[in-house]
C-alpha positions, 0 to 999 in steps of 0.5 A: 972513118974510124968512127964509122967502122967502129959503129958498123962493127959494133952494130954487126956484133949486136945484130949477131948477138940478137940473132943468136938469142933469137935462135936460142929462144926458137930452139927452146920453144920449138926445138923438141923434137928434132929426131926420132923418139923411142917408146919402150913397151915393157912386154912382148910383141903382139900383147896389149902393151905392144898394140897400145904402143904401136897405135900411140907411136903412129899418132904421136908421129903425126902429132910431133912431126918426128918418127916415134918408134916402138922398142919391146924390152921384155923381162921380169913382168915389165920391170926391165923395160920400165927400169930402162926408161927411168935410167934414160936421159930426161930429154923426151926422146925415151918414153914408156908405154906404162901398163897396169902390171908394171906401174901399179901392181909390181910397185904395190906388191913387190916394193922391196924388189921392184927397181922403182916406185910408182911415182918415180916417173914424169907423168904425161897422160893416160891413153886408154882403158882396156876391158878385162875378161876371161877366155878359153879356146873355142874347142874347150869343153867349158862353154860358160863361165860357170862351167869354168868355175866348176872346173877350177873347183874340181880339177884344182892344180890340174887345170892351167892358165896362161899369163903375161907373167906373175903380178900382171893383170893376167895373174892378179885377176885369177888370184882375185877370182880364186879368193872369191871362190874360196879356193886355197891350195888347190888353185889352177896352175899358172903358166907365165910367159913374157907377154900377153902375145905369147900367152894368147899363142899358148891358149890358141895352141891348146897348151893352156886352158884359160886366160884372163886379161885385157880383151884387146889381145884376144878380140881378133881371135874371138871374132875369128871363132878360135877363142871364146870369151866367158866373162867381162869385168866391165859394168855393162856388157861390151858392144863388141861381145853382147852375148858375154855376161858381166862379172856382176851378172855372174855374182862376182862384182868384186872382179870389176876393179880389175881393168887394164890401162895404158899411159905414157910416162917419161924419165924423172926430171923431164924439162917443163918445156918438153913435158908441155910439148908432149902433153899438147901432143897427147891432146892432139892424139886424143882427137885423132880419128885414126888413133881413136879408130885403131884403139876401138879396134882393140876393144879399148876405150880412149881415155886421155887424162892430164898429167895431174889426173894421170898421177892420181889415177895411177896412185889409186891403182897402186893403192888398190893392188897394195890392198889386194896383195895384202889381202891375198898374202902375196906381198914381198913379205909373204911370197 
């Protein structure tokens, strides 16, 4: 009897240990995520980053089976939100909606004052590419891009333009254009805002005279007839804006390198199993018809890349803006 009790007790202990091991394996394999995930959009509501973050969050909620919520953390041209993600626990519950300005331009042009480097993150994948262009208020006297260029040359600093902050694509695109036009001190005056949404609002209100940026934030207003697009940097005319000429058609081929994009990044040190789960979710999102339709509504092009491809893409963007910054004399050492 004593022997049987001992054996039963030992069997229960072994069974318990086996069940515990199975539970741990199950948790390791399928435990993430088991609560809500936050996606930090480092620019203000209504702008490109916010729109991309919200369409991603909706699709990621479906793909991951847990709520994915957007947190707009604005300031310092995207630095504050981006830095917050680096400092977050590397557990997969805080992600970054990365943008061109915050993840390529700032690290390239302001390396000594930006709080992070372009490759300080765990790369998950790109989401989309955003066609870029320049727009004016529908009531603007500038009916064509040529007329706007003439206004830049004749009015100089008296002409203003709105941006989502310095060293964003809203800022770097015009800087590149001013360089191509050989404008020196008499360049139009930049009015920086906390995000593209606010820059669009100022353009609609007539507080600024033109703006250049990813066209997603402008598109609804262009369709409504309150804004007018004058130029796009895509290689071919956009299907949504067939009457708008390309930069190449207008003789400004060098503007084609300016393009917006979104990607999903995580804090450094993300566990490999969590990264694998997120990458798998990205592949699911890439095929999600609701996400693709919502992305198309903002005039963006779905473009989901692997972590390795994403890292290489961001590196190339970083190198592009580092070279452009040196050419324009707007790096840390010269500003």
